[in-house]
C-alpha positions as CSV (number, residue, x, y, z in Angstrom):
1,M,24.5,5.9,-4.8
2,Q,25.7,8.5,-7.2
3,V,24.0,10.7,-9.8
4,L,25.9,12.9,-12.2
5,V,24.6,16.5,-12.8
6,R,24.9,17.4,-16.4
7,D,24.8,21.0,-17.7
8,N,23.8,22.3,-14.2
9,N,20.5,20.5,-14.6
10,V,19.8,19.7,-10.9
11,D,16.1,19.1,-11.4
12,Q,16.8,16.2,-13.8
13,A,19.5,14.8,-11.5
14,L,17.1,14.9,-8.6
15,R,14.4,13.0,-10.6
16,V,17.0,10.4,-11.5
17,L,18.1,10.1,-7.9
18,K,14.5,9.7,-6.6
19,K,13.8,7.0,-9.3
20,K,17.0,5.1,-8.2
21,M,16.0,5.3,-4.6
22,Q,12.5,4.1,-5.4
23,R,13.9,1.2,-7.3
24,E,16.2,0.2,-4.5
25,G,13.3,0.3,-2.0
26,L,14.8,3.0,0.2
27,F,11.6,5.0,0.7
28,R,9.8,1.8,1.9
29,E,12.6,1.1,4.3
30,F,12.6,4.7,5.7
31,K,8.9,4.4,6.3
32,A,9.2,1.0,7.9
33,R,12.0,2.3,10.3
34,S,10.1,5.4,11.2
35,A,8.1,3.5,13.8
36,Y,8.5,0.3,15.8
37,E,7.0,-2.8,14.3
38,K,6.1,-5.6,16.6
39,P,7.6,-9.0,15.8
40,S,4.1,-10.5,15.3
41,E,3.2,-7.7,12.9
42,K,6.5,-8.1,11.0
43,R,5.8,-11.9,10.6
44,I,2.3,-11.2,9.3
45,R,3.5,-8.6,6.8
46,E,6.4,-10.7,5.5
47,K,4.1,-13.7,5.1
48,A,1.6,-11.6,3.1
49,E,4.4,-10.2,0.9
50,A,5.6,-13.8,0.2
51,V,2.0,-14.9,-0.8
52,R,1.8,-11.8,-3.0
53,R,5.1,-12.6,-4.7
54,Q,4.1,-16.3,-5.3
55,R,0.8,-15.3,-6.8
56,K,2.5,-12.8,-9.1
57,L,5.0,-15.4,-10.2
58,A,2.2,-18.0,-10.9
59,R,0.2,-15.4,-12.8
60,K,3.2,-14.5,-15.0
61,K,4.0,-18.2,-15.6
62,L,0.4,-18.8,-16.7
63,Q,0.5,-15.8,-19.0
64,R,3.7,-17.0,-20.6
65,E,2.2,-20.4,-21.2
66,G,-0.9,-18.7,-22.8
67,L,-3.4,-19.9,-20.2
68,L,-4.2,-16.4,-19.1
69,P,-4.5,-13.3,-21.3
70,A,-1.7,-10.8,-21.0
71,P,-2.5,-7.5,-19.3
72,K,-3.7,-4.8,-21.7
73,K,-1.1,-2.0,-22.2
74,A,-2.2,1.5,-21.3
75,V,-2.5,3.8,-24.2
76,R,-0.6,7.0,-23.5
77,A,-1.6,10.4,-25.0
78,G,0.6,11.8,-27.7
79,R,3.4,13.9,-26.5
């Protein structure tokens, strides 16, 4: 993974790097590897993640078909 530093702006480059790492799921993996996870716990966690993914896909499909209302967009304060 590579991030370019422009105009000696290290803070911005660090923010970009953290965002990329978050998107790739590296922080989640670091946390998972920090302690041993029993195989039974791993199975339970993976099954719960699969159920969550399936529900999310079903919800999005229903929203596209117009059977469920779309989520309301958050109104951000003026910058």
